[in-house]
C-alpha angles and dihedrals in degrees: 000000000000111000127225123230113186117218108216098188093113091059088058092048090058092046093048093049089068104023125231125071106298127136092035112226094202093048090051091048090049090053090053092050092046088055090055106267111157097220149344128252129198132179108199113193127201092245089058092223091151126352112036132197092261089056090052091055093046093048092047086059093047095049089047089053091053095039093233135129122283113201120192118194126194152119107284091198096059109108121236120259139168108317093006117078095188131269099272092045092052088052091047091054098043104028099214118199089237134027114197113197116211128182097229123157118220096254097043113127093212139343108287108161143029132236125289093232095192091055100033104038096094092052093044098048099077091043091051089051092048093051093047089051087058089057096256123141105229124222125181124210109242138182119232107257094020123157126235103038088146087064090056089054093044094055092054105260115158098204145001125225110219111225101231100184094106091048091052091050092049092048091052089051091053103248116081099150096106093044092048091049090052093049092046093048093050092046091053092047091050093048092050087056091052096257121135118227128232125171138204151150125089094358110150141169088269096058107020098085094053091047094053092044090059105032111068128234101350106183100197141005121205110205128176121135099048093039093054090044091054092043091060087071105028103027129248096272095052093042096051090047089051090056091047091054089054091049092048091053095056 
């Protein structure tokens, strides 16, 4: 069955908008795990606009307590600065089960594209090796239909994470066939190369079932924005359980 990793960035956005400690990121993550989520995802950015380094350490402890996966996403090329030790260093200090590399620029509002593997493979290769030496499974953010997946496999990545934003947009517009075909084709290509397939970005209860029915053997979905949006009305426990029912049915 596909597993669910809940991204708790949006909890930190709300906390940081006011200052202080409420809402509590760790308490929210605990509620998700108590509801049955299989792991927790964070994407700390150098500007610390949501998840901060202290959150990463606290959540590493929580996921260790529960014995579940901790997935840290980030741009491995962003230099360290005050309050942000750098992506690889955060992984070195917290040893997440999975490190997901994403080509974000500093000012980017949200992740909106995958790597150009033909261009970026040489720069990524030593970072992939360093993260794997720390015991992290390494996943690389990838666009559906991207070129160069063989390069991702060659440099030692374990998985790709399909960027599903275009699929979610197409589903909302009422015609997701082409987007689903692109995602399914890329998933099959990756799997033929020995890469596992994760997926994430704008997946929701409204579009997740159709995605999983069409895209083969997705190992993990990382969901944050839509899940927190839905939880504002239904609560975290009910919302996480709703996602788990969808995963169990596919």
